[in-house]
C-alpha positions in Angstrom: 0.0 0.0 0.0 1.5 3.3 -1.1 0.1 6.0 0.9 -0.8 9.5 -0.2 1.0 12.3 1.6 -2.3 13.2 3.4 -2.8 9.7 4.9 0.8 9.5 6.1 0.7 5.7 6.5 3.2 4.1 4.0 2.6 0.3 4.7 1.3 -2.4 6.9 4.8 -3.1 8.3 4.2 -5.8 11.0 1.8 -7.9 12.8 1.9 -9.5 16.2 0.2 -12.7 17.2 -0.4 -14.3 20.6 -0.8 -18.0 20.2 -1.4 -21.1 22.3 1.4 -23.1 20.8 4.7 -21.5 19.7 5.9 -24.8 18.6 3.1 -25.4 16.2 3.3 -21.8 14.9 7.1 -22.1 14.3 6.5 -25.1 12.0 3.7 -23.5 10.3 5.5 -20.1 9.8 8.8 -21.9 8.5 7.4 -25.0 6.7 4.2 -23.8 5.3 4.5 -20.0 5.0 8.1 -20.0 4.2 9.1 -17.3 6.8 12.4 -17.1 8.4 13.1 -17.0 12.2 15.3 -13.9 12.5 15.6 -14.4 16.4 14.0 -15.6 19.6 13.7 -13.2 22.5 14.4 -14.3 25.9 10.9 -15.0 26.7 10.7 -17.4 23.7 8.8 -15.2 21.4 9.6 -15.7 17.6 10.6 -12.7 15.4 9.8 -13.7 11.9 10.9 -12.3 8.6 10.3 -12.3 5.0 12.4 -9.6 3.6 15.2 -7.2 4.4 13.3 -5.8 7.4 14.5 -7.3 10.7 11.0 -8.6 11.6 7.7 -8.6 10.0 5.9 -10.8 12.5 6.4 -11.6 16.2 4.6 -14.4 17.8 4.4 -14.9 21.6 2.7 -17.6 23.6 -0.6 -16.7 25.4 -4.3 -17.5 25.6 -5.4 -15.0 23.0 -4.8 -17.2 19.9 -5.4 -14.3 17.6 -3.6 -11.1 16.2 -2.2 -9.0 19.1 -1.3 -5.9 17.0 -1.2 -4.5 13.5 1.8 -2.0 13.0 1.5 0.8 10.5 4.7 2.5 9.2 5.0 6.1 8.6 8.0 7.9 7.0 9.4 9.8 10.1 8.7 11.7 13.2 6.9 14.5 11.5 4.6 12.1 9.7 4.0 10.3 13.0 3.0 13.6 14.6 0.7 14.4 11.7 -1.2 11.1 11.9 -1.4 11.3 15.8 -2.9 14.7 15.4 -5.4 13.5 13.0 -6.4 10.5 15.2 -6.6 12.7 18.4 -8.7 15.2 16.4 -11.5 12.6 15.9 -11.3 11.5 19.5 -8.9 8.6 19.3 -6.8 8.0 22.4 -3.3 7.7 21.5 -0.5 6.6 23.9 3.4 6.7 23.3 5.0 3.3 23.3 8.0 2.7 25.6 11.6 2.5 24.5 11.4 -1.2 25.5 8.5 -1.8 23.2 10.1 0.1 20.4 13.2 -2.2 20.8 11.0 -5.4 20.7 9.4 -4.2 17.5 12.8 -3.1 16.1 11.8 0.4 15.3 12.9 3.9 16.5 9.6 5.0 17.9 5.9 3.9 18.2 2.6 5.0 19.5 -0.4 2.8 20.3 -4.2 3.3 19.8 -7.3 1.2 19.0 -9.5 1.2 15.9 -13.4 1.7 16.6 -13.7 -2.0 17.1 -11.0 -2.2 19.6 -8.3 -3.8 17.4 -4.9 -2.9 18.7 -2.8 -0.7 16.4 0.6 1.0 16.3 2.1 3.6 14.3 5.9 3.7 13.9 8.9 4.9 12.1 12.5 3.8 11.7 12.1 0.1 11.2 15.6 -1.7 11.5 16.9 -3.6 8.6 18.6 -7.0 9.0 22.3 -7.4 8.5 21.9 -10.6 6.4 19.5 -11.1 3.5 16.5 -13.5 4.0 16.1 -16.4 1.5 13.0 -18.5 1.9 13.4 -22.3 1.8 9.7 -22.6 0.6 9.0 -19.6 -1.5 11.3 -19.6 -4.6 12.1 -16.2 -5.7 11.3 -14.8 -2.4 8.6 -12.5 -1.1 7.6 -9.1 -2.7 7.5 -6.9 0.3 10.1 -4.5 1.2 8.5 -0.8 1.0 5.2 -2.4 0.0 5.0 -3.9 3.3 2.7 -6.9 4.1 0.1 -5.9 1.4 -3.1 -6.5 3.4 -4.8 -7.8 6.6 -8.2 -8.6 7.7 -9.6 -7.0 10.7 -12.8 -7.7 12.8 -15.1 -4.9 12.7 -18.4 -4.4 14.7 -19.6 -1.8 12.3 -18.6 -2.1 8.6 -19.3 1.5 7.7 -17.5 2.8 10.8 -14.4 0.8 10.1 -14.5 1.7 6.5 -14.5 5.4 7.3 -11.8 4.9 10.0 -9.3 3.1 7.8 -10.2 5.1 4.7 -10.4 8.7 5.9 -8.7 8.9 9.3 
């Protein structure tokens, strides 16, 4: 997704998942989806990649068994401030992410908020790139992502029109 300057968001950059079985997810991610494990954090969470970005997916163990966050990239701190102002202008509560959270996401800075249906969202800039290239053992020729990001996602929405307005206009 290439954003217009008015929108400010340049791509869906990462997604987090909380799953009941890290072992099963690791097998699914690597053997079926063709993702790579960039690293494991001390708590066991998986940092998964598909391109030169340090991580695109992070998977931790827990009871949710669902998406835990959608991360939307902006170009820089000025773009972040612009989008935050727009969100706050329509009544969305935005909170800054901590330095620890930014480090776990491999980004320079992030803020957190929810869409009208309560889906957890983050805006960030300064995504780290990996030192080594990723080559999938499953997807010949690799993934097409980079500045295009993850391309798409599916979100649950209580009100389709409200969600369409939020994601399309805010």
